[in-house]
C-alpha positions in Angstrom: 15.7 75.3 63.4 13.9 72.1 64.4 10.7 73.9 65.1 10.9 75.7 61.8 11.4 72.4 60.0 8.5 70.9 61.8 6.1 73.8 61.1 7.2 74.0 57.4 6.8 70.2 57.1 3.2 70.3 58.5 2.3 73.2 56.2 3.8 71.5 53.2 2.1 68.2 54.0 -1.3 69.9 54.4 -1.0 72.1 51.3 0.3 69.1 49.3 -2.7 67.1 50.5 -5.1 69.7 49.3 -3.3 69.9 45.9 -3.4 66.1 45.7 -7.1 65.9 46.4 -7.8 68.7 43.9 -5.7 67.0 41.3 -7.5 63.7 41.8 -10.8 65.5 41.5 -11.9 64.6 45.1 -11.9 68.2 46.5 -13.3 71.3 44.8 -12.2 74.7 46.1 -13.3 77.8 44.2 -10.7 80.6 43.6 -10.4 83.1 46.5 -8.4 85.9 45.0 -8.1 86.4 41.2 -6.2 89.2 39.3 -7.3 88.1 35.8 -9.9 85.8 34.4 -9.8 83.0 37.0 -11.7 79.8 36.3 -11.9 77.0 38.8 -10.2 73.7 37.8 -12.7 71.4 36.3 -12.1 67.7 36.9 -8.9 65.9 37.7 -5.5 67.2 36.8 -2.5 64.9 36.6 -0.1 67.8 37.1 -1.6 69.0 40.3 -1.9 65.4 41.6 1.8 64.8 41.0 2.8 68.2 42.5 0.6 67.5 45.5 2.1 64.0 46.0 5.6 65.4 45.9 4.7 68.2 48.3 3.2 65.7 50.8 6.3 63.5 50.5 8.6 66.5 51.2 6.4 67.6 54.1 6.4 64.1 55.7 10.1 63.8 55.3 10.7 67.2 57.0 8.4 66.2 59.9 10.1 62.9 60.3 13.6 64.3 60.4 12.6 67.2 62.7 10.9 64.8 65.2 13.7 62.3 64.9 16.4 64.8 65.7 14.4 66.2 68.6 13.9 62.7 70.1 17.6 61.9 69.6 18.6 65.2 71.3 16.4 64.6 74.3 17.8 61.1 74.9 21.4 62.3 74.7 21.0 64.6 77.6 19.4 62.1 80.0 
């Protein structure tokens, strides 16, 4: 469970970071797979910046608690 929280936290933080950078207009990634008329996001987007920030925050919290629990568990058994 702790490893799953750590892995999901890292993935969430990285994906959220990408969304945050795209929302701020600092990173430009063209669409990879489109099923309809896909147009790349032009310029900054406040919505994606907010979603990215929230995702980074959730990812960092998940990483913190998974590492904190693991450190506490190893010190208990010593």
